[in-house]
C-alpha positions, 0 to 999 in steps of 0.5 A: 495752750501750754503757755497758759497751763504753765502760768496757771500752775506756776504758783503751785511749782513755786510752793515746791521750791522750799521742799526742793531746798531742804531735799538738797541740803539734807539729802543730796549735798551729804552724798558728796561725802560718799568720797570718803569711802574711797579715802584714807580719811583724816578729819584734820586734813578735810574731805579734799585733803586726805589721801586717795586710796581707791578700793582700798577700803572695800577690799579691807572690808571683804577681808574683814572676818565677821563681815559675811556673818554680819551681811547674813544677819542683816538679810536673815533678820530683814527678810524674816521682818517683811515676810512675817510683817506681811502675814500677821497683819493679813491674818488679823485684818482678816479676823478683825473684818469678821468681828461684828461688835463695832466697839470691840473691833475699834478697841482691838485696832487701837491697841495693836496700832499703839506700839507703832507710835512708840520709839525703840528706846521705850520698847527696848527697855520694856522688853529688857524688863519683860525678858530679864532671866531673874525678874522678867515675867517670861522667865517667871512663867517658864519657872512656874511650869518647871522649865529652865529660864532663857537669856533670851537677850544674851543668847545667839539662839534666841536674839534673832528671834526676839528682834523678828517678833518684837518688830512685828509686834510694833508694826503689824498694826499699821499694816492691819489698817492698810489691809483692812482698808483693802477689805473694804474696797471689795464689793459686798455683793460678792459676799451676798451672792456667795452666801446664797450659793451656801458658802461658809465664812472660811469659803468667802475669805478664801474665794472672795477676801484673800483675792480681793486683798492680792493687789495690795498684798503684791504691792506691799511685798514688792515695795518692801524689797528695798528694806532687805538691807535695812534690819532696824538699827534703832532696835538692834542698837537698843536691845544687843550686846557684845555676847550676841554680836554673832547673830545680831550684828547688822550692817548698820550697827557695825557702821555705827562701831567702825565709823564713830566708835573706832574712827575709821571713817573711810571703812564705815563710809564704804560699808554704807555705800555698798549698802546704799547702792545694793538698797537702790537697785532693790528699790528700783526692782521693786518699783519696776515689779510693782509697775508690771504686776500691779500697774503702780506708778510713782506719779 
């Protein structure tokens, strides 16, 4: 029986071969380069000709004066993005669910979903223009109300907030659709029973909609744990400058400067390997929590 089943499924497994080959070439083969983290890597000598220095690069990283500030920036920015990236779409999804005029509801869905498809190169240019200290519309409004202008992209006080808010604005539309799908899966009979019992809209949301969304909320929250060290290289790279390194520099941008600009390949690889190992552990933990809490399985 198993042999017949294997023969029947063999063509389906054969279709996976091209994908597996691509995965091996572009995802697993480059992992051989992780050995650079333990070498004093010199491109001329190559991967296997460079001197082996063990944990020397890691000790150098730990002695860098700004490494702990960079790690704090990464965790803080990424964590706030995860938290607000859950709260904002939940609220918007509930509000959209209460809209009864369908063309308005669909129009709002389209508008909030549109920034998700735009790159940070485009959005970064838009934000630079909007937040410009001299000609930006935000500062013009502040001046019109008698307030002082703010250099949002050049102030260590405001720059992290700009990163967090702009990322939530870009991505909350996608998550909103996910939560709207969860709301549509709630049994309408529950709302009908609540109306009969005299529950208003707020009580219906609190006692029916939110409990019905809990499984997908917990699932999205646990699966996002793996992104705690991913604060968004594309966004930060397109918006930051040396004046905001103190509050906006993250691990990915530090790796870029050390590895590509300063040519310290071993040190940059050591930081990247550390980030990858921690992220892998968090991903394993997230899937474990998703399985234990929501019975979520990969296959």
